[in-house]
C-alpha positions as MATLAB code, in Angstrom:
seq = 'MSDIPAELRFAESHEWARLESDGTVTVGISDHAQEALGDVVFVELPEIGKVLAASDAAGVVESVKAASDIYSPVAGEVIEVNEALGDAPEELNSAPYSSWIFKLKPSNPADLEKLLDAAAYKAAIGE';
ca = [
       6.841  -13.789  -11.339;
       7.321  -12.478   -7.853;
       6.843  -14.061   -4.472;
       3.776  -12.515   -2.906;
       3.959  -12.629    0.907;
       1.149  -14.883    2.148;
       0.393  -12.762    5.229;
      -0.587   -9.723    3.177;
      -4.022   -8.724    1.912;
      -4.443   -6.820   -1.327;
      -6.773   -4.207   -2.781;
      -7.665   -4.518   -6.449;
      -5.915   -1.150   -6.868;
      -2.606   -2.920   -5.973;
      -2.040   -1.720   -2.410;
      -1.066   -4.296    0.197;
      -2.219   -4.263    3.802;
      -0.674   -6.054    6.763;
      -2.417   -6.361   10.122;
       0.154   -5.768   12.857;
       0.106   -7.345   16.327;
      -0.974   -4.018   17.871;
      -4.075   -3.888   15.642;
      -2.743   -1.262   13.249;
      -2.567   -1.775    9.491;
       0.558   -1.099    7.433;
       0.026   -0.169    3.766;
       2.317   -0.262    0.743;
       2.153   -0.985   -2.980;
       2.622   -4.362   -4.593;
       5.535   -5.534   -6.657;
       3.162   -5.625   -9.626;
       2.259   -1.952   -9.058;
       5.861   -0.755   -8.771;
       6.759   -2.695  -11.927;
       3.909   -1.069  -13.849;
       4.877    2.384  -12.537;
       8.563    2.166  -13.343;
      11.176    4.135  -11.392;
       9.497    5.917   -8.476;
      10.826    9.461   -8.067;
       8.460   10.993   -5.511;
       5.896    9.886   -2.924;
       3.239   12.229   -1.577;
       2.330   10.895    1.863;
      -1.045   11.303    3.566;
      -1.374   13.611    6.569;
      -1.158   12.053   10.016;
      -4.586   12.242   11.620;
      -6.427   12.087    8.294;
      -9.431    9.765    8.422;
      -9.870    7.732    5.267;
     -12.684    5.589    3.971;
     -11.791    2.372    2.145;
     -10.766    3.254   -1.427;
     -10.127    6.933   -0.576;
      -7.066    8.421   -2.259;
      -4.432    8.605    0.491;
      -1.412    9.888   -1.417;
       0.398    9.828   -4.741;
       3.315    7.852   -6.114;
       5.092    9.572   -8.999;
       7.331    7.674  -11.358;
       9.230    8.632  -14.474;
       6.181    7.403  -16.440;
       3.156    8.560  -14.482;
       1.613    9.771  -11.246;
      -0.668    7.287   -9.576;
      -2.969    7.677   -6.584;
      -2.456    5.389   -3.610;
      -5.760    4.257   -2.135;
      -6.479    3.210    1.409;
      -7.330   -0.502    1.388;
      -9.457   -0.160    4.532;
     -11.111    2.677    6.455;
      -9.195    4.210    9.316;
      -7.081    7.036   10.685;
      -3.543    7.641    9.438;
      -1.247    7.295   12.460;
       2.201    7.179   10.837;
       3.827    7.853    7.467;
       7.130    6.603    6.108;
       9.150    9.830    6.003;
      12.186    7.920    4.702;
      10.480    7.686    1.301;
      11.038   11.437    0.944;
      14.757   10.808    0.558;
      14.558    7.340   -0.979;
      11.345    6.881   -2.990;
      13.118    4.184   -5.027;
      12.739    1.873   -1.992;
       9.233    1.185   -3.322;
      10.871   -0.304   -6.434;
      13.666   -2.233   -4.774;
      11.722   -3.611   -1.786;
       7.975   -3.169   -2.361;
       6.915   -5.559    0.403;
       9.171   -4.137    3.104;
       8.804   -0.469    2.118;
       5.547    0.761    3.582;
       3.876    4.076    2.808;
       1.571    4.685    5.764;
       0.035    3.013    8.785;
      -3.491    3.370    9.987;
      -5.689    2.525   12.895;
      -8.511    0.651   11.164;
     -12.117    1.637   11.867;
     -13.005   -2.040   11.590;
     -10.179   -4.625   11.470;
     -12.609   -7.130    9.910;
     -12.479   -4.987    6.734;
      -9.173   -6.698    5.966;
     -11.093   -9.896    5.319;
     -12.789   -8.179    2.369;
      -9.450   -7.724    0.626;
      -7.849  -10.288   -1.679;
      -5.531  -12.841   -0.154;
      -2.179  -13.552   -1.836;
      -3.578  -16.354   -4.026;
      -6.569  -14.282   -5.182;
      -4.318  -11.309   -5.908;
      -1.959  -13.510   -7.921;
      -4.943  -14.673   -9.968;
      -6.171  -11.076  -10.378;
      -2.855   -9.949  -11.873;
      -2.520  -13.075  -13.964;
       0.508  -14.622  -12.268;
];
């Protein structure tokens, strides 16, 4: 069982979202997701400037077992991507809650309230 940071919100597709003080949203994948994927070997990042709807595929995480789409937990415009994952995709395995994938400017910050909180996500994954 892992410690799920209380300040994060979660999509049912196992992405986490963190509202930053400047109003942007940082997105990554949960510990549960990285465990299910196995060793991550490649991350396909979204394009900066791409406008995503909630649940749109934003990129791909490839592991030794499978390739899995990463979905945007909320609607918004991609404003930054974590280029460091190009050289060190395994960061998603070793530090899933500090290794982000992309940041977006949300169309509506209130959308975060529709996501699962840490307790609800824990229940959803059976922890």
